[in-house]
C-alpha positions in Angstrom: 7.8 -0.8 12.8 9.3 2.6 12.5 9.5 5.8 10.6 12.5 7.4 8.9 13.3 10.7 7.3 16.3 12.6 6.0 17.9 15.0 3.6 20.9 15.5 1.4 22.0 19.1 0.8 23.8 20.3 -2.4 26.7 21.7 -0.3 28.2 21.2 3.2 26.2 22.7 6.0 28.4 24.9 8.3 25.7 24.9 11.0 25.6 21.3 12.2 23.2 22.2 15.0 20.7 23.7 12.6 21.0 20.7 10.3 20.4 18.3 13.2 17.4 20.3 14.5 15.8 20.3 11.0 16.1 16.5 10.5 14.9 15.9 14.1 11.8 17.9 13.3 11.3 15.7 10.2 11.6 12.6 12.2 9.4 13.8 15.1 6.6 14.4 12.6 6.5 10.5 12.4 6.3 9.9 16.2 3.2 7.8 15.7 5.2 5.3 13.7 7.8 5.0 16.4 6.9 6.2 19.9 9.5 4.1 21.8 12.7 5.8 20.8 14.2 8.4 18.4 17.5 9.2 17.0 19.3 11.5 14.5 22.6 11.4 12.8 24.2 14.1 10.7 27.4 14.7 8.8 27.5 18.4 8.2 30.5 18.3 5.9 28.7 15.8 3.6 25.4 17.7 3.9 23.5 14.6 4.9 21.3 13.8 7.9 19.1 10.9 8.9 16.3 10.7 11.5 14.5 7.6 12.9 11.5 6.9 15.1 11.4 3.5 16.6 8.6 1.1 17.5 10.4 -1.6 19.3 9.5 -5.1 18.0 12.8 -7.0 18.0 15.6 -6.4 20.6 13.9 -3.9 22.8 17.2 -2.9 24.3 19.2 0.3 23.3 21.3 -2.0 21.0 18.5 -1.6 18.4 18.8 2.2 18.4 18.8 3.9 15.0 20.3 5.5 13.0 22.8 2.7 13.3 26.4 2.5 11.9 27.9 -0.7 10.5 30.8 -2.3 12.4 33.3 -0.9 9.9 31.6 2.6 10.1 31.2 2.8 6.3 27.4 2.7 6.3 24.8 4.4 8.4 21.1 3.3 8.1 17.7 4.4 9.1 15.4 1.5 8.5 11.6 0.9 8.7 10.4 -2.7 8.7 11.2 -6.2 9.5 13.6 -8.7 7.9 11.9 -12.0 8.7 14.8 -14.2 7.8 17.3 -12.2 9.8 18.2 -15.2 12.0 19.1 -17.3 9.0 21.2 -14.4 7.5 22.9 -13.9 10.8 24.1 -17.5 11.0 25.6 -17.1 7.5 27.3 -13.9 8.5 28.7 -15.2 11.7 30.2 -18.1 9.7 31.9 -15.4 7.6 33.4 -13.7 10.6 30.9 -11.0 11.5 30.2 -10.3 15.1 27.0 -8.8 16.6 26.4 -6.8 19.8 22.6 -7.3 20.0 20.0 -9.4 18.2 18.2 -6.8 16.0 17.6 -7.3 12.3 19.0 -3.8 11.7 22.5 -5.0 12.7 22.1 -8.0 10.5 21.1 -5.8 7.6 24.2 -3.6 7.9 26.5 -6.7 8.2 24.8 -8.1 5.0 25.5 -4.8 3.1 29.1 -4.9 4.3 29.5 -8.5 3.2 27.6 -8.5 -0.1 27.0 -5.0 -1.2 23.7 -3.1 -1.2 21.6 -4.8 -3.9 22.8 -8.3 -3.2 22.1 -7.8 0.5 18.6 -6.4 -0.2 17.9 -9.3 -2.5 18.7 -11.8 0.2 16.2 -10.2 2.6 12.7 -11.6 3.0 10.7 -9.0 4.7 8.9 -5.6 4.5 11.0 -2.6 4.6 11.9 0.9 3.6 15.6 1.8 3.9 17.7 4.9 3.8 21.5 4.0 3.8 24.3 6.5 3.6 27.6 5.2 2.1 30.4 7.3 3.6 33.0 5.9 1.3 31.1 6.4 -2.0 29.3 9.5 -0.6 26.0 8.4 -1.9 22.5 7.7 -0.5 20.6 4.5 -1.2 16.8 4.3 -0.8 15.2 0.8 -1.0 11.7 -0.6 -0.7 10.6 -4.2 -0.2 9.5 -6.4 -3.1 5.8 -6.1 -2.7 5.7 -2.5 -1.4 4.4 -3.1 2.2 6.3 -0.1 3.5 6.2 3.4 2.0 9.0 5.7 1.1 8.5 9.2 -0.4 11.3 11.4 -1.8 11.6 14.7 -3.6 12.9 18.2 -3.6 12.6 21.0 -1.1 14.2 23.8 -3.1 17.6 22.3 -4.0 17.7 19.9 -1.1 16.9 16.2 -1.6 14.4 15.1 1.1 12.8 11.7 1.9 10.7 10.1 4.5 8.1 7.4 5.4 5.3 9.8 5.0 4.8 13.2 3.4 4.4 14.9 6.8 8.1 14.5 7.3 8.9 16.2 4.0 6.5 19.0 4.9 8.7 19.9 7.8 11.5 21.3 5.6 11.0 25.0 5.3 11.6 25.0 1.5 9.0 22.3 0.8 6.1 24.2 -0.7 5.6 22.0 -3.7 2.3 22.6 -5.6 -0.4 20.0 -6.2 0.3 17.7 -9.2 -2.8 17.9 -11.4 -1.7 14.7 -13.1 -1.6 12.9 -9.8 -5.0 14.3 -9.0 -6.3 12.8 -12.2 -4.9 9.4 -11.1 -6.7 9.7 -7.8 -10.0 10.2 -9.6 -9.3 7.2 -11.8 -8.1 4.8 -9.2 -9.1 6.2 -5.7 -5.4 6.3 -4.9 -2.1 7.7 -6.4 0.2 4.8 -7.5 4.0 5.0 -7.3 6.1 6.6 -8.6 3.6 9.5 -8.5 2.7 11.6 -5.5 0.2 14.4 -4.9 3.0 17.1 -5.0 5.1 18.1 -8.0 8.8 17.3 -7.7 7.8 14.5 -5.3 7.7 10.8 -5.8 7.2 7.4 -4.2 9.8 4.7 -4.5 8.2 1.8 -6.4 8.0 -1.7 -4.8 11.1 -3.8 -5.3 13.2 -0.8 -6.2 16.5 0.9 -5.3 17.4 4.5 -5.9 21.0 5.8 -5.6 21.6 9.5 -5.2 25.2 10.7 -5.3 26.2 13.7 -3.4 28.2 15.1 -6.3 25.1 14.9 -8.5 23.0 16.8 -6.0 25.7 19.4 -5.7 25.9 19.9 -9.5 22.1 19.8 -9.9 22.3 16.7 -12.2 20.1 14.7 -9.8 17.4 17.3 -9.6 13.8 16.1 -10.0 14.7 12.5 -10.4 11.8 10.7 -12.2 10.8 7.1 -12.3 13.6 6.2 -14.7 16.2 6.6 -11.9 14.6 3.8 -9.9 16.2 0.4 -10.4 13.9 -2.6 -10.0 15.7 -5.4 -8.2 12.5 -7.5 -8.2 10.0 -7.1 -11.0 6.6 -8.9 -10.6 6.0 -9.1 -14.4 9.4 -10.8 -14.9 9.0 -13.1 -12.0 5.4 -14.1 -12.9 6.4 -14.7 -16.5 9.3 -16.9 -15.4 7.1 -18.9 -13.0 4.5 -19.4 -15.8 7.3 -20.6 -18.1 8.3 -23.3 -15.5 4.9 -24.4 -14.1 4.4 -26.5 -11.1 4.4 -30.1 -12.3 2.5 -31.9 -9.5 -1.2 -32.6 -9.0 -3.7 -30.7 -6.9 -2.9 -32.6 -3.7 0.9 -32.0 -4.1 0.2 -28.3 -4.7 -2.0 -28.2 -1.6 0.8 -29.8 0.5 3.4 -27.4 -0.8 1.1 -24.3 -0.3 0.3 -25.4 3.2 4.1 -25.8 3.9 5.0 -22.4 2.5 2.2 -20.6 4.3 3.1 -22.2 7.6 6.6 -21.0 7.2 5.5 -17.5 6.2 3.2 -17.3 9.2 5.8 -18.6 11.6 8.4 -16.1 10.5 5.9 -13.3 11.1 5.0 -14.5 14.6 8.6 -13.7 15.7 8.5 -10.7 18.0 9.5 -9.5 21.4 6.1 -8.0 21.9 2.5 -9.4 21.8 1.2 -10.5 18.4 -2.4 -10.9 17.2 -4.3 -11.1 13.9 -7.1 -9.3 12.1 -10.0 -11.7 11.6 -12.9 -10.9 9.3 -14.2 -14.4 8.8 -13.2 -14.6 5.1 -10.9 -17.1 3.5 -7.7 -15.0 3.7 -7.8 -13.9 7.3 -9.2 -17.3 8.4 -6.3 -19.2 7.0 -3.7 -16.9 8.5 -5.5 -17.2 11.9 -5.7 -21.0 11.6 -2.0 -21.3 10.8 -1.1 -19.0 13.7 -3.1 -21.1 16.1 -1.7 -24.3 14.8 1.8 -23.1 15.6 1.0 -21.4 19.0 1.0 -22.9 22.4 -1.5 -20.3 23.6 -4.7 -18.9 22.2 -4.0 -16.4 19.5 -5.5 -12.9 19.9 -8.0 -12.2 17.2 -9.8 -8.9 16.5 -13.0 -8.1 14.6 -15.1 -5.0 14.0 -18.8 -5.3 13.7 -21.3 -2.6 12.5 -24.5 -2.0 14.3 -27.7 -2.2 12.1 -25.7 -2.5 8.9 -25.7 -5.0 6.0 -21.9 -4.6 6.1 -21.7 -6.4 9.4 -20.0 -9.9 9.2 -18.6 -10.1 12.7 -20.6 -13.3 13.3 -18.6 -15.1 10.7 -15.3 -14.1 12.4 -16.8 -15.2 15.8 -17.6 -18.7 14.4 -14.0 -19.1 13.1 -12.6 -17.9 16.4 -14.7 -20.3 18.5 -13.8 -23.2 16.3 -10.0 -22.4 16.5 -10.3 -21.5 20.3 -8.6 -18.1 19.8 -8.7 -15.3 22.3 -11.3 -13.3 20.4 -12.2 -9.6 20.8 -14.9 -8.0 18.8 -16.2 -4.4 18.9 -19.5 -3.3 17.5 -19.4 0.3 16.3 -22.2 2.7 15.4 -22.4 4.9 12.4 -21.3 7.8 14.5 -18.2 5.9 15.6 -17.3 5.3 11.9 -18.1 8.9 10.9 -15.8 10.2 13.7 -12.9 8.7 11.8 -13.5 10.7 8.6 -12.1 14.1 9.8 -8.9 12.3 10.9 -8.2 10.8 7.4 -6.2 13.7 5.8 -3.7 13.7 8.7 -3.6 9.9 8.8 -2.8 9.5 5.1 -1.0 12.7 4.2 -2.1 12.2 0.7 -5.6 12.1 -0.7 -6.8 8.5 -0.5 -10.3 7.4 -1.3 -10.7 3.7 -0.6 -13.6 4.0 1.9 -12.7 0.8 3.7 -10.0 2.9 5.3 -12.6 3.8 7.9 -13.3 0.2 9.3 -9.6 -0.6 8.8 -8.7 2.3 11.1 -11.2 1.1 13.7 -10.0 -2.5 13.8 -6.3 -1.3 14.0 -7.2 0.8 17.0 -9.0 -2.2 18.6 -6.0 -4.5 18.1 -3.5 -1.9 19.5 -5.3 -2.0 22.8 -3.9 -5.5 23.3 -1.0 -6.2 20.9 1.8 -4.4 19.1 1.9 -6.6 16.0 -1.1 -7.9 14.0 -1.1 -10.2 11.0 -3.5 -9.7 8.1 -4.8 -11.7 5.2 -3.9 -9.2 2.5 -2.9 -10.7 -0.9 -5.2 -13.7 -1.2 -7.5 -12.2 -3.9 -4.6 -11.0 -6.1 -2.8 -14.3 -6.0 -5.7 -16.8 -6.1 -8.3 -15.1 -8.5 -10.5 -13.9 -5.7 -12.3 -10.9 -7.1 -15.7 -11.1 -8.8 -14.6 -8.4 -11.2 -12.1 -10.8 -12.8 -15.0 -13.0 -13.9 -17.0 -10.1 -15.2 -14.0 -8.8 -17.2 -13.3 -12.2 -18.8 -17.0 -12.6 -19.6 -17.1 -9.1 -21.3 -13.8 -9.9 -23.2 -15.3 -13.1 -24.6 -18.5 -11.3 -25.7 -16.5 -8.5 -27.4 -14.4 -11.0 -29.4 -17.7 -12.3 -31.0 -18.7 -8.8 -32.2 -17.4 -7.7 -35.6 -14.6 -5.2 -35.4 -16.4 -2.5 -37.3 -19.4 -2.6 -35.0 -17.1 -2.7 -31.9 -15.3 0.5 -33.0 -18.7 2.2 -33.8 -20.0 1.3 -30.3 -16.8 2.5 -28.7 -17.1 5.9 -30.4 -20.7 6.3 -29.4 -19.7 5.5 -25.7 -17.4 8.5 -25.7 -20.5 10.8 -25.9 -21.8 9.4 -22.7 -18.8 10.5 -20.6 -19.1 9.4 -16.9 -22.5 7.9 -17.6 -20.7 4.9 -18.9 -19.7 4.2 -15.3 -23.3 3.8 -14.3 -23.8 0.4 -16.0 -26.1 -0.7 -18.8 -25.5 -0.3 -22.5 -23.2 2.7 -22.1 -20.9 0.7 -19.8 -20.7 -2.2 -22.2 -20.1 0.1 -25.2 -17.3 1.8 -23.4 -15.3 -1.5 -23.5 -15.9 -2.2 -27.1 -12.8 -0.5 -28.3 -10.6 -2.7 -26.1 -7.3 -3.8 -27.5 -6.9 -6.6 -24.9 -8.0 -7.8 -21.5 -6.1 -4.9 -19.9 -8.5 -2.3 -21.5 -11.5 -4.3 -20.4 -10.3 -4.6 -16.9 -9.4 -0.9 -16.6 -13.1 -0.2 -17.2 -14.0 -2.5 -14.4 -11.7 -0.8 -11.8 -11.8 2.8 -12.9 -13.9 5.3 -11.0 -13.8 8.3 -13.3 -13.7 7.1 -16.9 -12.4 10.5 -18.0 -10.7 12.2 -15.0 -9.1 14.8 -17.2 -12.5 16.3 -17.9 -12.9 16.9 -14.2 -9.3 18.2 -13.6 -8.5 21.0 -16.2 -4.9 21.0 -17.3 -4.2 17.4 -16.2 -2.4 14.8 -18.3 -3.3 11.3 -17.1 -0.1 9.4 -16.4 0.3 5.9 -17.8 0.1 2.9 -15.4 0.1 -0.8 -15.8 -3.7 -0.6 -16.2 -3.3 1.2 -19.5 -1.5 -1.7 -21.2 -3.6 -3.9 -23.5 -2.0 -7.0 -21.9 0.0 -6.2 -18.6 1.7 -9.6 -18.9 2.6 -9.1 -22.6 1.4 -12.5 -23.7 3.3 -14.5 -21.1 0.1 -15.9 -19.5 -3.7 -16.0 -19.7 -5.9 -12.9 -19.5 -6.7 -13.9 -15.9 -3.0 -13.9 -15.0 -2.7 -10.5 -16.6 -5.4 -9.0 -14.4 -4.0 -10.5 -11.3 -0.5 -9.1 -12.2 -1.9 -5.6 -12.6 -3.6 -5.7 -9.3 -0.6 -7.2 -7.5 1.7 -4.6 -9.0 -0.5 -1.5 -8.5 -3.7 -1.9 -6.5 -2.2 -4.1 -3.8 0.8 -1.9 -2.8 -0.7 1.5 -3.4 -4.2 0.9 -2.1 -4.6 -2.1 0.2 -1.1 -2.1 1.7 -1.1 1.7 1.9 -4.4 1.6 3.8 -3.2 -0.9 6.3 0.2 0.8 6.8 -1.3 4.3 7.5 -4.2 3.1 9.7 -2.0 0.7 11.7 0.9 3.1 12.1 -1.5 5.9 13.2 -1.9 3.9 16.4 1.7 2.5 16.5 0.7 -1.0 15.4 2.8 -3.1 13.1 0.9 -5.1 10.5 2.3 -8.1 8.7 1.0 -10.0 5.7 2.2 -13.6 5.4 0.3 -14.4 2.2 2.5 -11.8 0.5 5.8 -13.6 1.3 7.6 -13.4 -2.0 8.2 -17.1 -2.1 4.4 -17.7 -1.7 3.7 -15.3 -4.5 6.2 -16.9 -6.9 4.9 -20.4 -6.1 1.3 -19.3 -6.7 2.3 -17.8 -10.1 3.6 -21.2 -11.2 0.3 -22.9 -10.6 -2.2 -23.7 -13.4 -5.1 -21.3 -13.5 -7.6 -24.1 -12.7 -6.0 -24.5 -9.3 -7.3 -21.0 -8.6 -10.3 -20.5 -10.9 -12.4 -23.6 -10.4 -16.1 -24.6 -11.1 -16.6 -25.2 -7.4 -15.5 -21.7 -6.6 -12.5 -19.4 -7.0 -9.5 -19.3 -4.7 -9.8 -23.1 -5.0 -6.4 -24.2 -3.7 -6.3 -21.7 -0.9 -9.7 -23.0 0.3 -8.5 -26.6 0.0 -5.7 -25.8 2.5 -8.2 -24.0 4.7 -10.4 -27.2 4.8 -7.6 -28.8 6.8 -8.3 -26.4 9.7 -12.0 -25.4 9.4 -15.2 -27.3 8.5 -16.6 -26.9 5.0 -19.5 -24.8 6.3 -16.9 -22.1 7.3 -15.0 -22.4 4.0 -17.8 -22.4 1.5 -19.6 -19.2 2.2 -19.6 -15.9 0.4 -18.1 -12.7 1.7 -18.9 -9.2 0.8 -15.6 -7.6 1.8 -14.5 -4.9 4.2 -16.6 -2.0 3.0 -18.2 1.2 4.2 -21.7 2.6 3.5 -20.5 5.8 1.7 -23.7 6.5 0.0 -25.6 6.4 3.2 -23.1 8.7 4.9 -23.3 11.3 2.1 -27.0 11.4 2.2 -27.0 11.5 6.0 -24.6 12.7 8.6 -21.9 13.7 6.1 -24.2 15.7 3.8 -23.4 19.1 5.3 -19.7 18.4 5.4 -19.7 17.3 1.7 -21.9 20.2 0.5 -19.4 22.6 2.0 -16.4 21.0 0.3 -18.3 20.7 -3.0 -19.7 24.3 -3.0 -19.4 25.5 -6.6 -17.8 28.9 -5.9 -15.3 27.2 -3.6 -14.3 24.8 -6.4 -13.9 27.6 -8.8 -11.8 29.6 -6.5 -9.5 26.7 -5.7 -9.3 25.8 -9.4 -8.6 22.1 -9.3 -11.9 20.8 -10.5 -14.5 21.6 -13.2 -17.0 23.0 -10.7 -20.0 22.6 -12.9 -19.2 18.9 -13.7 -18.6 18.0 -10.0 -21.6 20.0 -8.7 -23.8 18.4 -11.3 -22.9 14.9 -10.1 -23.6 16.0 -6.5 -27.0 17.2 -7.5 -27.8 14.0 -9.4 -26.6 12.0 -6.4 -28.9 13.9 -4.0 -31.7 13.4 -6.5 -31.4 9.6 -6.3 -28.6 8.5 -8.6 -26.7 6.2 -6.3 -23.8 5.4 -8.5 -22.1 8.8 -8.1 -21.1 8.3 -4.5 -17.7 6.7 -5.5 -17.0 9.6 -7.9 -17.8 12.1 -5.2 -15.9 10.4 -2.4 -12.5 10.7 -4.1 -13.2 14.4 -4.9 -14.2 14.9 -1.2 -11.0 13.1 0.0 -8.9 15.5 -2.1 -10.8 18.5 -0.9 -10.5 17.5 2.8 -6.8 16.7 2.2 -6.2 20.1 0.5 -7.8 21.9 3.4 -5.5 20.0 5.8 -2.4 20.7 3.7 -3.1 24.4 3.6 -3.6 24.5 7.4 -0.3 22.6 7.9 1.5 24.9 5.6 0.3 28.0 7.3 1.3 26.6 10.7 4.8 25.6 9.5 5.3 29.0 7.9 4.3 30.8 11.1 6.7 28.6 13.1 9.6 29.4 10.8 9.1 33.2 10.8 
């Protein structure tokens, strides 16, 4: 895994040394993503420069050095990720006359682009990646992100210069990057706990969406025609809604046993591809279905005990390390577990703004950071079980949303509208449950509206962020699948498209990369996803329990007693923290006069929730946590900006 950064100026740069130094500083800000090697490439006459930080996983020799030029010298690439089917692609390319100096997937990627063109080459790649590719012949820059969105890529404007990088800290290094906070993005943070692509916390700054390509022509940058490129400039080469609809239209025709055999086969292949590395490989094991099946399939295909890693919490109801230990003992893995105290977890909190670069409020970021650090002590690559819930109907909130949707359809429309209007008077109180919460859903146009109420933190974030206009996401559509499947399919699509890449995968990427660890997610192989979408819903949602087919496969490797048990998830006791050791820290960030001076939040509203929380209203801890994550990030950003300005004067 690696980090990349770069820029494209509107005019040639006569000072090549200055240009190279600038892009090197952008790349060096990402040293944690790639501590093993660094490289820069610049073409001053074209006004373009690329930087790369390398975490060596495949081909540890200098032949994997980046930025790397294609054999015909037309293309130069800085690339972050892994192409798991690179050996297969290499065989095809060798048969077509291509030669290779080393055995890195980067060299295969460049040859594929030479042979088939950019989009066709990317479409042939099965992997996780973010790519910046300069085409010398066409004088254009290509940015690309993998299908599911496992790897991040930011881009935007620093003055009149187009800048991009794996994390915002690379863009911050440009002296002209002083982009203000986007209030609209802040409203999204309050709604979702994260900021989904294409939005970013700064104005004139964006995230490339999963499965997307962006082409920026040098002539357009020079003329100003490319300035402030919004979402519409991104081209989706793989669109989950289209792929899910196509899979549903051509459903799997076999019985449950045939589906079980096929899923076992696909998962084995996906896991095997992600075990390929020239460095030690392990797996995060929580003891739940998803991580257990990844672990079982790794061990089944390994001649040696697989390294497994688990975090346990001392004196906490969140501790489930014993479940992971039982799985590890049954599979005979090389298991490592670490029990952490509350103070160990709280010590992570001050590091979060620098780790994420963007306000991010999924509190499970804390235990995820701890288990990533633990794994890095022994391995360089770790597999995870991400994706199982979104593909196999694993969340309890799916059932609650379907139940509420059924109830609402039995209520006369006039009464539903009246109840919905009354709920508007309750404001954020509708998030606390009871009649207000149910009434808030009564105006729903479809399952999408009901589900949004299930996953939203702030029901009305614009009330808390004066001047914000809440951007539209897939969660705002009455039916995200537009009638192509069941309401259950529609909810899974929304989570797969938004929550999975921008929350779960973002969390794993930042916490793992902070300690130079590569994380891989075999359940999110795109072929696994498309097969899963073709399955009947009752292969997932079943009277005996949800995630039915995935659990049936797991029974081939673990006893029923380890399969049929509930799991609470990888959480964090935020409410306890805010009432205890973090209370003073939170009170400082939420001090009313400070909020008024900074001007991002309605100080009275936020302070009122804080006082209610301290008075015993437990529900507000989630509302307060995303405000606190912004406040901590904003403080960090201001400190970084002051330091950069001082260094440039």
